[in-house]
C-alpha positions in Angstrom: 57.6 132.5 -87.7 56.5 129.0 -88.2 54.7 127.6 -84.7 56.6 126.2 -82.0 55.6 124.6 -78.9 55.5 125.1 -75.6 56.4 122.8 -72.3 57.4 123.3 -68.8 60.8 122.8 -67.8 62.6 122.3 -64.5 65.6 121.8 -63.0 66.1 119.1 -60.4 65.8 122.0 -57.5 62.8 121.5 -55.4 62.6 125.0 -54.4 61.4 125.8 -57.9 63.7 128.9 -58.3 64.7 127.7 -62.0 60.9 126.7 -63.3 61.2 128.1 -66.6 58.7 127.7 -70.0 60.9 126.6 -72.7 60.5 126.9 -76.2 60.4 123.6 -78.3 59.5 121.8 -81.4 55.6 120.6 -81.4 57.0 116.8 -82.0 58.8 116.8 -78.7 55.9 118.5 -76.8 53.4 116.7 -74.7 50.8 119.5 -76.2 51.7 121.7 -79.1 50.1 125.0 -78.4 51.0 127.3 -81.4 52.5 130.5 -80.0 54.4 132.5 -81.1 58.3 133.1 -78.7 57.4 132.6 -74.8 60.0 132.7 -72.0 58.3 133.4 -68.4 60.1 134.0 -65.6 58.4 132.7 -62.3 59.2 136.3 -60.3 57.7 138.5 -62.7 56.2 137.0 -66.1 55.8 140.4 -67.8 59.5 141.3 -67.6 60.7 138.7 -70.4 57.1 137.7 -71.9 57.1 138.3 -75.8 53.5 137.0 -76.7 51.3 134.9 -75.9 48.5 136.1 -78.5 49.1 138.2 -81.6 46.2 138.2 -84.0 47.2 140.2 -87.2 44.1 141.0 -88.6 43.7 143.2 -92.4 41.0 145.6 -91.9 39.4 147.4 -95.0 37.8 149.6 -92.7 41.2 151.7 -92.2 41.7 152.4 -96.2 40.1 155.7 -95.5 42.2 156.3 -92.9 45.7 157.6 -92.0 46.5 154.9 -89.7 48.2 151.9 -91.0 48.1 149.9 -88.2 46.8 149.6 -84.7 46.5 147.9 -81.8 44.1 146.4 -80.2 45.0 143.7 -77.8 45.2 141.0 -78.5 44.7 142.1 -82.2 46.8 143.9 -84.2 44.5 145.6 -87.1 46.7 146.4 -90.3 45.5 149.0 -93.6 46.8 147.0 -96.5 47.7 143.3 -96.7 51.4 143.7 -98.0 52.1 145.3 -94.5 51.6 141.5 -92.9 55.2 141.3 -93.7 56.4 144.5 -93.0 58.6 143.9 -89.9 58.7 147.9 -88.9 55.4 148.0 -88.8 54.4 144.8 -87.0 57.4 145.9 -84.3 55.8 149.2 -83.2 52.3 147.5 -83.0 54.3 144.5 -81.0 55.6 147.3 -78.8 52.2 148.1 -78.1 51.2 145.1 -77.6 53.7 144.9 -74.6 52.9 148.5 -73.3 49.3 147.0 -73.0 50.0 143.5 -70.9 52.1 145.9 -68.6 49.2 147.9 -67.8 46.9 145.6 -67.8 45.7 146.5 -70.9 42.8 148.9 -69.8 44.9 151.5 -68.0 47.2 151.4 -71.7 43.4 153.3 -72.9 42.6 155.6 -69.9 46.1 156.7 -70.3 46.6 156.8 -73.9 43.4 158.3 -74.7 44.6 161.2 -71.2 47.7 161.9 -72.8 46.5 162.7 -75.9 43.5 164.7 -75.0 46.3 166.5 -72.1 48.6 166.8 -75.5 46.1 168.1 -78.2 44.9 171.3 -75.5 48.3 172.1 -74.7 49.7 172.0 -78.4 46.4 172.5 -80.3 47.5 170.1 -83.0 46.3 166.6 -83.3 49.3 165.4 -85.3 51.4 166.8 -82.8 49.9 165.6 -79.7 50.0 161.4 -81.3 53.4 162.2 -81.1 53.8 163.1 -77.6 51.9 160.0 -76.3 54.7 158.4 -74.5 53.3 154.7 -76.3 54.1 156.1 -79.2 57.5 158.0 -78.5 59.2 154.8 -77.2 57.4 152.7 -80.1 58.7 154.9 -82.9 61.7 155.2 -81.6 62.4 151.2 -80.8 60.2 149.6 -84.1 63.8 149.7 -86.4 64.9 148.3 -83.4 63.7 144.0 -83.9 65.3 142.6 -80.9 64.0 145.7 -78.8 61.3 143.7 -77.0 63.8 140.9 -75.8 65.7 143.5 -73.5 63.3 146.2 -73.3 62.9 146.8 -69.9 59.1 146.9 -67.4 57.6 150.4 -67.8 60.3 151.5 -70.5 57.4 154.0 -71.8 57.3 156.3 -68.2 61.0 157.6 -70.4 59.2 158.9 -73.1 57.0 160.7 -70.5 57.2 164.6 -71.5 54.9 167.6 -69.9 
């Protein structure tokens, strides 16, 4: 996606109920900011928040691992340069970015690690423990649906918890 500008738009209502962020071309904005799709609701910004920051990095450190991509907010680290264009992998990692934002980043990592070790203790298998993590279950289940983040509800990963 090319860069887009962003500007603050409002209706004629004074109460502010209709205030929202709106996409516009950089030529029409007072300040041309280079953000991907953004739409903020005044009630709860994360509900429709796509991604203000997403930085894709090709990382040679992942070369000797089984990992194709990993998300450490705001970065998406990928193993192969060609994977920058792998929309399914990038969508999978974007789902993790959304999960991280919903849990204020640090709580995502705490829950992710706790859930991994819980499943590792229970299943005695690292790969099965990884696949049992609710965050991964949501991301794998929806990575092929490139419009998933547009309709995703808040904290959807809770539906994927399993004991």
